[in-house]
N, CA, C, O and the ligand as a Tripos MOL2 file, in Angstrom:
@<TRIPOS>MOLECULE
protein
  273   271    69     0     0
PROTEIN
NO_CHARGES

@<TRIPOS>ATOM
      1 N          42.0870    3.3720 -141.8680 N.3       1 MET1
      2 CA         42.7760    3.0050 -140.6250 C.3       1 MET1
      3 C          41.7470    2.5630 -139.5760 C.2       1 MET1
      4 O          40.7400    3.2340 -139.3490 O.2       1 MET1
      5 N          42.0240    1.4350 -138.9540 N.am      2 ILE2
      6 CA         41.0800    0.9280 -137.9540 C.3       2 ILE2
      7 C          41.4350    1.4480 -136.5670 C.2       2 ILE2
      8 O          42.5240    1.1970 -136.0530 O.2       2 ILE2
      9 N          40.5160    2.1590 -135.9880 N.am      3 LYS3
     10 CA         40.7200    2.6710 -134.6390 C.3       3 LYS3
     11 C          40.2530    1.6230 -133.6360 C.2       3 LYS3
     12 O          39.9060    0.5010 -134.0050 O.2       3 LYS3
     13 N          40.2490    1.9980 -132.3950 N.am      4 ASP4
     14 CA         39.7650    1.1120 -131.3400 C.3       4 ASP4
     15 C          38.3210    0.7250 -131.6600 C.2       4 ASP4
     16 O          37.5110    1.5830 -132.0120 O.2       4 ASP4
     17 N          38.0030   -0.5470 -131.5400 N.am      5 LEU5
     18 CA         36.6520   -1.0020 -131.8720 C.3       5 LEU5
     19 C          35.6040   -0.3590 -130.9690 C.2       5 LEU5
     20 O          34.4750   -0.1220 -131.3970 O.2       5 LEU5
     21 N          35.9730   -0.0780 -129.7280 N.am      6 THR6
     22 CA         35.0150    0.5450 -128.8140 C.3       6 THR6
     23 C          34.6890    1.9610 -129.2480 C.2       6 THR6
     24 O          33.7180    2.5560 -128.7780 O.2       6 THR6
     25 N          35.4910    2.4930 -130.1360 N.am      7 ASP7
     26 CA         35.2820    3.8470 -130.6070 C.3       7 ASP7
     27 C          34.1510    3.8940 -131.6360 C.2       7 ASP7
     28 O          33.4600    4.9040 -131.7730 O.2       7 ASP7
     29 N          33.9780    2.8030 -132.3420 N.am      8 ALA8
     30 CA         32.9160    2.7260 -133.3350 C.3       8 ALA8
     31 C          31.6060    2.4190 -132.6350 C.2       8 ALA8
     32 O          31.3500    1.2790 -132.2490 O.2       8 ALA8
     33 N          30.7960    3.4190 -132.4760 N.am      9 LYS9
     34 CA         29.5480    3.2430 -131.7540 C.3       9 LYS9
     35 C          28.4990    2.5630 -132.6160 C.2       9 LYS9
     36 O          27.9740    3.1350 -133.5710 O.2       9 LYS9
     37 N          28.2130    1.3180 -132.2440 N.am     10 ILE10
     38 CA         27.1880    0.5780 -132.9610 C.3      10 ILE10
     39 C          25.8790    0.7070 -132.1920 C.2      10 ILE10
     40 O          25.8290    0.4960 -130.9800 O.2      10 ILE10
     41 N          24.8490    1.0480 -132.8980 N.am     11 PHE11
     42 CA         23.5510    1.1660 -132.2460 C.3      11 PHE11
     43 C          22.4750    0.7150 -133.2160 C.2      11 PHE11
     44 O          22.7410    0.4390 -134.3860 O.2      11 PHE11
     45 N          21.2700    0.6470 -132.7110 N.am     12 LYS12
     46 CA         20.1760    0.2070 -133.5740 C.3      12 LYS12
     47 C          19.3860    1.4030 -134.0660 C.2      12 LYS12
     48 O          19.0980    2.3290 -133.3080 O.2      12 LYS12
     49 N          19.0440    1.3740 -135.3210 N.am     13 CYS13
     50 CA         18.2240    2.4210 -135.8990 C.3      13 CYS13
     51 C          16.8800    2.4170 -135.1690 C.2      13 CYS13
     52 O          16.2190    1.3810 -135.1050 O.2      13 CYS13
     53 N          16.4670    3.5660 -134.6170 N.am     14 PRO14
     54 CA         15.2080    3.6090 -133.8690 C.3      14 PRO14
     55 C          13.9810    3.3450 -134.7370 C.2      14 PRO14
     56 O          12.8840    3.1250 -134.2260 O.2      14 PRO14
     57 N          14.1730    3.3690 -136.0220 N.am     15 ARG15
     58 CA         13.0520    3.1840 -136.9370 C.3      15 ARG15
     59 C          12.8900    1.7270 -137.3520 C.2      15 ARG15
     60 O          11.7930    1.1720 -137.2920 O.2      15 ARG15
     61 N          13.9990    1.1110 -137.7740 N.am     16 CYS16
     62 CA         13.8880   -0.2540 -138.3000 C.3      16 CYS16
     63 C          14.6790   -1.2760 -137.4810 C.2      16 CYS16
     64 O          14.5800   -2.4760 -137.7360 O.2      16 CYS16
     65 N          15.4720   -0.8090 -136.4870 N.am     17 GLY17
     66 CA         16.1890   -1.7280 -135.6250 C.3      17 GLY17
     67 C          17.4440   -2.3150 -136.2240 C.2      17 GLY17
     68 O          18.0410   -3.2200 -135.6400 O.2      17 GLY17
     69 N          17.8560   -1.8240 -137.3680 N.am     18 LYS18
     70 CA         19.0490   -2.3200 -138.0320 C.3      18 LYS18
     71 C          20.2970   -1.7860 -137.3260 C.2      18 LYS18
     72 O          20.3840   -0.5870 -137.0630 O.2      18 LYS18
     73 N          21.2720   -2.6630 -137.0120 N.am     19 PRO19
     74 CA         22.4900   -2.1920 -136.3520 C.3      19 PRO19
     75 C          23.3430   -1.3650 -137.2900 C.2      19 PRO19
     76 O          23.6730   -1.7910 -138.3980 O.2      19 PRO19
     77 N          23.7020   -0.1550 -136.8200 N.am     20 ILE20
     78 CA         24.5080    0.7310 -137.6540 C.3      20 ILE20
     79 C          25.5690    1.4280 -136.8250 C.2      20 ILE20
     80 O          25.5450    1.3660 -135.5960 O.2      20 ILE20
     81 N          26.4870    2.0810 -137.4850 N.am     21 SER21
     82 CA         27.5620    2.7890 -136.8130 C.3      21 SER21
     83 C          27.3440    4.2930 -136.9090 C.2      21 SER21
     84 O          26.8110    4.8060 -137.8930 O.2      21 SER21
     85 N          27.7660    4.9720 -135.8720 N.am     22 PHE22
     86 CA         27.6360    6.4350 -135.8600 C.3      22 PHE22
     87 C          28.6030    7.0720 -136.8540 C.2      22 PHE22
     88 O          28.2850    8.0590 -137.5170 O.2      22 PHE22
     89 N          29.7780    6.4830 -136.9380 N.am     23 GLU23
     90 CA         30.8180    7.0930 -137.7530 C.3      23 GLU23
     91 C          30.4900    7.1000 -139.2330 C.2      23 GLU23
     92 O          30.1220    6.0750 -139.8070 O.2      23 GLU23
     93 N          30.6260    8.2500 -139.8340 N.am     24 GLY24
     94 CA         30.3780    8.3870 -141.2580 C.3      24 GLY24
     95 C          28.9300    8.2280 -141.6340 C.2      24 GLY24
     96 O          28.6080    7.9540 -142.7910 O.2      24 GLY24
     97 N          28.0380    8.3990 -140.6510 N.am     25 ASN25
     98 CA         26.6140    8.2550 -140.9360 C.3      25 ASN25
     99 C          25.9200    9.6150 -140.8220 C.2      25 ASN25
    100 O          25.6820   10.1030 -139.7170 O.2      25 ASN25
    101 N          25.6020   10.2160 -141.9540 N.am     26 PRO26
    102 CA         24.9720   11.5430 -141.9270 C.3      26 PRO26
    103 C          23.5300   11.5060 -141.4680 C.2      26 PRO26
    104 O          22.9410   12.5510 -141.1900 O.2      26 PRO26
    105 N          22.9540   10.3220 -141.3840 N.am     27 TYR27
    106 CA         21.5320   10.2190 -141.0250 C.3      27 TYR27
    107 C          21.3110    9.7260 -139.6080 C.2      27 TYR27
    108 O          20.1940    9.3620 -139.2370 O.2      27 TYR27
    109 N          22.3810    9.7130 -138.8100 N.am     28 ARG28
    110 CA         22.2200    9.2500 -137.4390 C.3      28 ARG28
    111 C          21.1710   10.0900 -136.7100 C.2      28 ARG28
    112 O          21.0520   11.2730 -137.0270 O.2      28 ARG28
    113 N          20.4260    9.5760 -135.7860 N.am     29 PRO29
    114 CA         20.5770    8.1980 -135.2860 C.3      29 PRO29
    115 C          19.8740    7.1550 -136.1410 C.2      29 PRO29
    116 O          19.6130    6.0490 -135.6690 O.2      29 PRO29
    117 N          19.5710    7.4780 -137.3600 N.am     30 PHE30
    118 CA         18.9020    6.5100 -138.2220 C.3      30 PHE30
    119 C          19.8980    5.8820 -139.1800 C.2      30 PHE30
    120 O          21.0000    6.3970 -139.3680 O.2      30 PHE30
    121 N          19.5040    4.7650 -139.7880 N.am     31 CYS31
    122 CA         20.4190    4.0370 -140.6470 C.3      31 CYS31
    123 C          20.4730    4.6450 -142.0350 C.2      31 CYS31
    124 O          21.4580    4.4700 -142.7520 O.2      31 CYS31
    125 N          19.4270    5.3590 -142.4200 N.am     32 SER32
    126 CA         19.3790    5.8820 -143.7750 C.3      32 SER32
    127 C          18.4740    7.1020 -143.8350 C.2      32 SER32
    128 O          17.7530    7.4180 -142.8900 O.2      32 SER32
    129 N          18.5340    7.7670 -144.9610 N.am     33 LYS33
    130 CA         17.6860    8.9330 -145.1700 C.3      33 LYS33
    131 C          16.2170    8.5340 -145.1020 C.2      33 LYS33
    132 O          15.3810    9.2860 -144.6000 O.2      33 LYS33
    133 N          15.9150    7.3620 -145.6060 N.am     34 LYS34
    134 CA         14.5330    6.8800 -145.6220 C.3      34 LYS34
    135 C          13.9730    6.8010 -144.2060 C.2      34 LYS34
    136 O          12.8710    7.2750 -143.9330 O.2      34 LYS34
    137 N          14.7580    6.1870 -143.3020 N.am     35 CYS35
    138 CA         14.2910    6.0390 -141.9230 C.3      35 CYS35
    139 C          14.1780    7.4030 -141.2580 C.2      35 CYS35
    140 O          13.2550    7.6370 -140.4780 O.2      35 CYS35
    141 N          15.0910    8.2880 -141.5540 N.am     36 LYS36
    142 CA         15.0590    9.6140 -140.9500 C.3      36 LYS36
    143 C          13.8030   10.3580 -141.3840 C.2      36 LYS36
    144 O          13.1330   10.9790 -140.5580 O.2      36 LYS36
    145 N          13.4830   10.3020 -142.6520 N.am     37 MET37
    146 CA         12.3070   10.9910 -143.1640 C.3      37 MET37
    147 C          11.0220   10.3800 -142.6070 C.2      37 MET37
    148 O          10.0560   11.0880 -142.3240 O.2      37 MET37
    149 N          11.0270    9.0570 -142.4540 N.am     38 MET38
    150 CA          9.8460    8.3840 -141.9080 C.3      38 MET38
    151 C           9.5970    8.8260 -140.4840 C.2      38 MET38
    152 O           8.4550    9.0550 -140.0850 O.2      38 MET38
    153 N          10.6800    8.9460 -139.7090 N.am     39 ASP39
    154 CA         10.5420    9.3450 -138.3170 C.3      39 ASP39
    155 C          10.1000   10.8000 -138.2250 C.2      39 ASP39
    156 O           9.2860   11.1610 -137.3750 O.2      39 ASP39
    157 N          10.6350   11.6140 -139.0940 N.am     40 LEU40
    158 CA         10.2780   13.0290 -139.1210 C.3      40 LEU40
    159 C           8.7940   13.1940 -139.4250 C.2      40 LEU40
    160 O           8.1120   14.0170 -138.8150 O.2      40 LEU40
    161 N           8.3110   12.4140 -140.3620 N.am     41 ALA41
    162 CA          6.8940   12.4810 -140.7290 C.3      41 ALA41
    163 C           6.0230   12.0760 -139.5480 C.2      41 ALA41
    164 O           4.9910   12.6970 -139.2960 O.2      41 ALA41
    165 N           6.4270   11.0470 -138.8290 N.am     42 ALA42
    166 CA          5.6640   10.5900 -137.6670 C.3      42 ALA42
    167 C           5.6970   11.6470 -136.5760 C.2      42 ALA42
    168 O           4.7010   11.8780 -135.8900 O.2      42 ALA42
    169 N           6.8470   12.2850 -136.4200 N.am     43 TRP43
    170 CA          7.0000   13.3240 -135.3980 C.3      43 TRP43
    171 C           6.0810   14.5040 -135.7110 C.2      43 TRP43
    172 O           5.4490   15.0570 -134.8110 O.2      43 TRP43
    173 N           6.0080   14.8800 -136.9590 N.am     44 PHE44
    174 CA          5.1380   15.9940 -137.3550 C.3      44 PHE44
    175 C           3.6790   15.6720 -137.0670 C.2      44 PHE44
    176 O           2.9190   16.5320 -136.6230 O.2      44 PHE44
    177 N           3.2990   14.4350 -137.3210 N.am     45 ARG45
    178 CA          1.9120   14.0450 -137.0650 C.3      45 ARG45
    179 C           1.5890   14.1840 -135.5840 C.2      45 ARG45
    180 O           0.5340   14.7010 -135.2160 O.2      45 ARG45
    181 N           2.5090   13.7180 -134.7310 N.am     46 GLU46
    182 CA          2.2930   13.8130 -133.2880 C.3      46 GLU46
    183 C           2.2360   15.2660 -132.8540 C.2      46 GLU46
    184 O           1.4320   15.6390 -131.9990 O.2      46 GLU46
    185 N           3.0850   16.0730 -133.4420 N.am     47 GLU47
    186 CA          3.1400   17.4870 -133.0740 C.3      47 GLU47
    187 C           1.7990   18.1620 -133.3380 C.2      47 GLU47
    188 O           1.3430   18.9820 -132.5410 O.2      47 GLU47
    189 N           1.1770   17.8180 -134.4430 N.am     48 TYR48
    190 CA         -0.1100   18.4230 -134.7750 C.3      48 TYR48
    191 C          -1.1880   17.9930 -133.7840 C.2      48 TYR48
    192 O          -2.0780   18.7710 -133.4430 O.2      48 TYR48
    193 N          -1.0970   16.7400 -133.3260 N.am     49 GLN49
    194 CA         -2.0950   16.2330 -132.3860 C.3      49 GLN49
    195 C          -1.9460   16.8770 -131.0130 C.2      49 GLN49
    196 O          -2.9390   17.1840 -130.3540 O.2      49 GLN49
    197 N          -0.7140   17.0790 -130.5890 N.am     50 ILE50
    198 CA         -0.4590   17.6300 -129.2570 C.3      50 ILE50
    199 C          -0.7210   19.1410 -129.2130 C.2      50 ILE50
    200 O          -1.1360   19.6850 -128.1890 O.2      50 ILE50
    201 N          -0.4700   19.7980 -130.3370 N.am     51 SER51
    202 CA         -0.5340   21.2620 -130.3600 C.3      51 SER51
    203 C          -1.7580   21.8200 -129.6440 C.2      51 SER51
    204 O          -2.8930   21.4690 -129.9680 O.2      51 SER51
    205 N          -1.5200   22.6840 -128.6780 N.am     52 SER52
    206 CA         -2.5820   23.3000 -127.9030 C.3      52 SER52
    207 C          -2.3390   24.8130 -127.8540 C.2      52 SER52
    208 O          -1.2140   25.2620 -128.0760 O.2      52 SER52
    209 N          -3.3590   25.5870 -127.5710 N.am     53 PRO53
    210 CA         -3.2140   27.0540 -127.5690 C.3      53 PRO53
    211 C          -2.5340   27.5750 -126.3070 C.2      53 PRO53
    212 O          -3.1430   28.3030 -125.5240 O.2      53 PRO53
    213 N          -1.2780   27.2020 -126.1130 N.am     54 MET54
    214 CA         -0.5520   27.6610 -124.9330 C.3      54 MET54
    215 C           0.2200   28.9460 -125.2230 C.2      54 MET54
    216 O           0.3650   29.7960 -124.3440 O.2      54 MET54
    217 N           0.7100   29.0880 -126.4380 N.am     55 GLU55
    218 CA          1.5740   30.2270 -126.7540 C.3      55 GLU55
    219 C           0.8650   31.5860 -126.6510 C.2      55 GLU55
    220 O           1.4680   32.5360 -126.1500 O.2      55 GLU55
    221 N          -0.3710   31.7130 -127.0990 N.am     56 PRO56
    222 CA         -1.0490   33.0150 -126.9670 C.3      56 PRO56
    223 C          -1.1100   33.4940 -125.5250 C.2      56 PRO56
    224 O          -1.0730   34.6970 -125.2670 O.2      56 PRO56
    225 N          -1.2040   32.5580 -124.5810 N.am     57 GLU57
    226 CA         -1.2410   32.9490 -123.1740 C.3      57 GLU57
    227 C           0.0560   33.6180 -122.7480 C.2      57 GLU57
    228 O           0.0610   34.5760 -121.9760 O.2      57 GLU57
    229 N           1.1620   33.0830 -123.2750 N.am     58 ASP58
    230 CA          2.4450   33.6980 -122.9460 C.3      58 ASP58
    231 C           2.4880   35.1430 -123.4180 C.2      58 ASP58
    232 O           3.0000   36.0230 -122.7260 O.2      58 ASP58
    233 N           1.9440   35.3730 -124.6030 N.am     59 GLU59
    234 CA          1.9610   36.7360 -125.1430 C.3      59 GLU59
    235 C           1.1040   37.6580 -124.2880 C.2      59 GLU59
    236 O           1.4850   38.8020 -124.0410 O.2      59 GLU59
    237 N          -0.0510   37.1760 -123.8330 N.am     60 LEU60
    238 CA         -0.9230   37.9920 -122.9850 C.3      60 LEU60
    239 C          -0.2140   38.3650 -121.6870 C.2      60 LEU60
    240 O          -0.3160   39.4920 -121.2020 O.2      60 LEU60
    241 N           0.4980   37.4000 -121.1450 N.am     61 PHE61
    242 CA          1.2130   37.6530 -119.8950 C.3      61 PHE61
    243 C           2.2000   38.7950 -120.0560 C.2      61 PHE61
    244 O           2.3560   39.6410 -119.1750 O.2      61 PHE61
    245 N           2.8670   38.7960 -121.2110 N.am     62 GLU62
    246 CA          3.8560   39.8570 -121.4460 C.3      62 GLU62
    247 C           3.1610   41.2160 -121.5640 C.2      62 GLU62
    248 O           3.7000   42.2280 -121.1150 O.2      62 GLU62
    249 N           1.9690   41.2440 -122.1660 N.am     63 LEU63
    250 CA          1.2540   42.5010 -122.3400 C.3      63 LEU63
    251 C           0.7350   43.0530 -121.0210 C.2      63 LEU63
    252 O           0.4880   44.2510 -120.8780 O.2      63 LEU63
    253 N           0.5740   42.1310 -120.0440 N.am     64 GLU64
    254 CA          0.0210   42.5810 -118.7650 C.3      64 GLU64
    255 C           1.0490   43.1880 -117.8120 C.2      64 GLU64
    256 O           0.7080   43.6240 -116.7120 O.2      64 GLU64
    257 N           2.2970   43.2110 -118.2420 N.am     65 VAL65
    258 CA          3.3250   43.7930 -117.3730 C.3      65 VAL65
    259 C           3.0360   45.2860 -117.1700 C.2      65 VAL65
    260 O           2.9910   46.0530 -118.1320 O.2      65 VAL65
    261 N           2.8440   45.6810 -115.9280 N.am     66 PRO66
    262 CA          2.4840   47.0960 -115.6570 C.3      66 PRO66
    263 C           3.6350   48.0580 -115.9220 C.2      66 PRO66
    264 O           4.7940   47.7680 -115.6250 O.2      66 PRO66
    265 N           3.2900   49.1930 -116.4800 N.am     67 LYS67
    266 CA          4.3040   50.2130 -116.7590 C.3      67 LYS67
    267 C           4.1720   51.3480 -115.7370 C.2      67 LYS67
    268 O           3.0970   51.9260 -115.5800 O.2      67 LYS67
    269 N           5.2370   51.6510 -115.0670 N.am     68 ASP68
    270 CA          5.1810   52.7370 -114.0710 C.3      68 ASP68
    271 C           5.9770   53.9390 -114.5540 C.2      68 ASP68
    272 O           6.0510   54.9510 -113.8570 O.2      68 ASP68
    273 ZN         16.5680    2.2510 -140.2630 Zn       69 ZN69
@<TRIPOS>BOND
     1     1     2 1
     2     2     3 1
     3     3     4 2
     4     3     5 am
     5     5     6 1
     6     6     7 1
     7     7     8 2
     8     7     9 am
     9     9    10 1
    10    10    11 1
    11    11    12 2
    12    11    13 am
    13    13    14 1
    14    14    15 1
    15    15    16 2
    16    15    17 am
    17    17    18 1
    18    18    19 1
    19    19    20 2
    20    19    21 am
    21    21    22 1
    22    22    23 1
    23    23    24 2
    24    23    25 am
    25    25    26 1
    26    26    27 1
    27    27    28 2
    28    27    29 am
    29    29    30 1
    30    30    31 1
    31    31    32 2
    32    31    33 am
    33    33    34 1
    34    34    35 1
    35    35    36 2
    36    35    37 am
    37    37    38 1
    38    38    39 1
    39    39    40 2
    40    39    41 am
    41    41    42 1
    42    42    43 1
    43    43    44 2
    44    43    45 am
    45    45    46 1
    46    46    47 1
    47    47    48 2
    48    47    49 am
    49    49    50 1
    50    50    51 1
    51    51    52 2
    52    51    53 am
    53    53    54 1
    54    54    55 1
    55    55    56 2
    56    55    57 am
    57    57    58 1
    58    58    59 1
    59    59    60 2
    60    59    61 am
    61    61    62 1
    62    62    63 1
    63    63    64 2
    64    63    65 am
    65    65    66 1
    66    66    67 1
    67    67    68 2
    68    67    69 am
    69    69    70 1
    70    70    71 1
    71    71    72 2
    72    71    73 am
    73    73    74 1
    74    74    75 1
    75    75    76 2
    76    75    77 am
    77    77    78 1
    78    78    79 1
    79    79    80 2
    80    79    81 am
    81    81    82 1
    82    82    83 1
    83    83    84 2
    84    83    85 am
    85    85    86 1
    86    86    87 1
    87    87    88 2
    88    87    89 am
    89    89    90 1
    90    90    91 1
    91    91    92 2
    92    91    93 am
    93    93    94 1
    94    94    95 1
    95    95    96 2
    96    95    97 am
    97    97    98 1
    98    98    99 1
    99    99   100 2
   100    99   101 am
   101   101   102 1
   102   102   103 1
   103   103   104 2
   104   103   105 am
   105   105   106 1
   106   106   107 1
   107   107   108 2
   108   107   109 am
   109   109   110 1
   110   110   111 1
   111   111   112 2
   112   111   113 am
   113   113   114 1
   114   114   115 1
   115   115   116 2
   116   115   117 am
   117   117   118 1
   118   118   119 1
   119   119   120 2
   120   119   121 am
   121   121   122 1
   122   122   123 1
   123   123   124 2
   124   123   125 am
   125   125   126 1
   126   126   127 1
   127   127   128 2
   128   127   129 am
   129   129   130 1
   130   130   131 1
   131   131   132 2
   132   131   133 am
   133   133   134 1
   134   134   135 1
   135   135   136 2
   136   135   137 am
   137   137   138 1
   138   138   139 1
   139   139   140 2
   140   139   141 am
   141   141   142 1
   142   142   143 1
   143   143   144 2
   144   143   145 am
   145   145   146 1
   146   146   147 1
   147   147   148 2
   148   147   149 am
   149   149   150 1
   150   150   151 1
   151   151   152 2
   152   151   153 am
   153   153   154 1
   154   154   155 1
   155   155   156 2
   156   155   157 am
   157   157   158 1
   158   158   159 1
   159   159   160 2
   160   159   161 am
   161   161   162 1
   162   162   163 1
   163   163   164 2
   164   163   165 am
   165   165   166 1
   166   166   167 1
   167   167   168 2
   168   167   169 am
   169   169   170 1
   170   170   171 1
   171   171   172 2
   172   171   173 am
   173   173   174 1
   174   174   175 1
   175   175   176 2
   176   175   177 am
   177   177   178 1
   178   178   179 1
   179   179   180 2
   180   179   181 am
   181   181   182 1
   182   182   183 1
   183   183   184 2
   184   183   185 am
   185   185   186 1
   186   186   187 1
   187   187   188 2
   188   187   189 am
   189   189   190 1
   190   190   191 1
   191   191   192 2
   192   191   193 am
   193   193   194 1
   194   194   195 1
   195   195   196 2
   196   195   197 am
   197   197   198 1
   198   198   199 1
   199   199   200 2
   200   199   201 am
   201   201   202 1
   202   202   203 1
   203   203   204 2
   204   203   205 am
   205   205   206 1
   206   206   207 1
   207   207   208 2
   208   207   209 am
   209   209   210 1
   210   210   211 1
   211   211   212 2
   212   211   213 am
   213   213   214 1
   214   214   215 1
   215   215   216 2
   216   215   217 am
   217   217   218 1
   218   218   219 1
   219   219   220 2
   220   219   221 am
   221   221   222 1
   222   222   223 1
   223   223   224 2
   224   223   225 am
   225   225   226 1
   226   226   227 1
   227   227   228 2
   228   227   229 am
   229   229   230 1
   230   230   231 1
   231   231   232 2
   232   231   233 am
   233   233   234 1
   234   234   235 1
   235   235   236 2
   236   235   237 am
   237   237   238 1
   238   238   239 1
   239   239   240 2
   240   239   241 am
   241   241   242 1
   242   242   243 1
   243   243   244 2
   244   243   245 am
   245   245   246 1
   246   246   247 1
   247   247   248 2
   248   247   249 am
   249   249   250 1
   250   250   251 1
   251   251   252 2
   252   251   253 am
   253   253   254 1
   254   254   255 1
   255   255   256 2
   256   255   257 am
   257   257   258 1
   258   258   259 1
   259   259   260 2
   260   259   261 am
   261   261   262 1
   262   262   263 1
   263   263   264 2
   264   263   265 am
   265   265   266 1
   266   266   267 1
   267   267   268 2
   268   267   269 am
   269   269   270 1
   270   270   271 1
   271   271   272 2
@<TRIPOS>SUBSTRUCTURE
     1 MET1         2 RESIDUE 1 A MET
     2 ILE2         6 RESIDUE 1 A ILE
     3 LYS3        10 RESIDUE 1 A LYS
     4 ASP4        14 RESIDUE 1 A ASP
     5 LEU5        18 RESIDUE 1 A LEU
     6 THR6        22 RESIDUE 1 A THR
     7 ASP7        26 RESIDUE 1 A ASP
     8 ALA8        30 RESIDUE 1 A ALA
     9 LYS9        34 RESIDUE 1 A LYS
    10 ILE10       38 RESIDUE 1 A ILE
    11 PHE11       42 RESIDUE 1 A PHE
    12 LYS12       46 RESIDUE 1 A LYS
    13 CYS13       50 RESIDUE 1 A CYS
    14 PRO14       54 RESIDUE 1 A PRO
    15 ARG15       58 RESIDUE 1 A ARG
    16 CYS16       62 RESIDUE 1 A CYS
    17 GLY17       66 RESIDUE 1 A GLY
    18 LYS18       70 RESIDUE 1 A LYS
    19 PRO19       74 RESIDUE 1 A PRO
    20 ILE20       78 RESIDUE 1 A ILE
    21 SER21       82 RESIDUE 1 A SER
    22 PHE22       86 RESIDUE 1 A PHE
    23 GLU23       90 RESIDUE 1 A GLU
    24 GLY24       94 RESIDUE 1 A GLY
    25 ASN25       98 RESIDUE 1 A ASN
    26 PRO26      102 RESIDUE 1 A PRO
    27 TYR27      106 RESIDUE 1 A TYR
    28 ARG28      110 RESIDUE 1 A ARG
    29 PRO29      114 RESIDUE 1 A PRO
    30 PHE30      118 RESIDUE 1 A PHE
    31 CYS31      122 RESIDUE 1 A CYS
    32 SER32      126 RESIDUE 1 A SER
    33 LYS33      130 RESIDUE 1 A LYS
    34 LYS34      134 RESIDUE 1 A LYS
    35 CYS35      138 RESIDUE 1 A CYS
    36 LYS36      142 RESIDUE 1 A LYS
    37 MET37      146 RESIDUE 1 A MET
    38 MET38      150 RESIDUE 1 A MET
    39 ASP39      154 RESIDUE 1 A ASP
    40 LEU40      158 RESIDUE 1 A LEU
    41 ALA41      162 RESIDUE 1 A ALA
    42 ALA42      166 RESIDUE 1 A ALA
    43 TRP43      170 RESIDUE 1 A TRP
    44 PHE44      174 RESIDUE 1 A PHE
    45 ARG45      178 RESIDUE 1 A ARG
    46 GLU46      182 RESIDUE 1 A GLU
    47 GLU47      186 RESIDUE 1 A GLU
    48 TYR48      190 RESIDUE 1 A TYR
    49 GLN49      194 RESIDUE 1 A GLN
    50 ILE50      198 RESIDUE 1 A ILE
    51 SER51      202 RESIDUE 1 A SER
    52 SER52      206 RESIDUE 1 A SER
    53 PRO53      210 RESIDUE 1 A PRO
    54 MET54      214 RESIDUE 1 A MET
    55 GLU55      218 RESIDUE 1 A GLU
    56 PRO56      222 RESIDUE 1 A PRO
    57 GLU57      226 RESIDUE 1 A GLU
    58 ASP58      230 RESIDUE 1 A ASP
    59 GLU59      234 RESIDUE 1 A GLU
    60 LEU60      238 RESIDUE 1 A LEU
    61 PHE61      242 RESIDUE 1 A PHE
    62 GLU62      246 RESIDUE 1 A GLU
    63 LEU63      250 RESIDUE 1 A LEU
    64 GLU64      254 RESIDUE 1 A GLU
    65 VAL65      258 RESIDUE 1 A VAL
    66 PRO66      262 RESIDUE 1 A PRO
    67 LYS67      266 RESIDUE 1 A LYS
    68 ASP68      270 RESIDUE 1 A ASP
    69 ZN69       273 GROUP 0 **** ****
């Protein structure tokens, strides 16, 4: 059954730029599993580069809470 055309959200895959629809697409916002995996791999690479020792500081802060 064809619904309102405006309901079918057409967008471009952020990986390859191919126009795709949101509906019935398990790999959104990508056009395919391949593009999704490629983007995930790139994201992981960036994450490793950005990673800095910020979290240990949060733990120290919690330990410094004075107990009365
Ligand atoms: Zn794609």
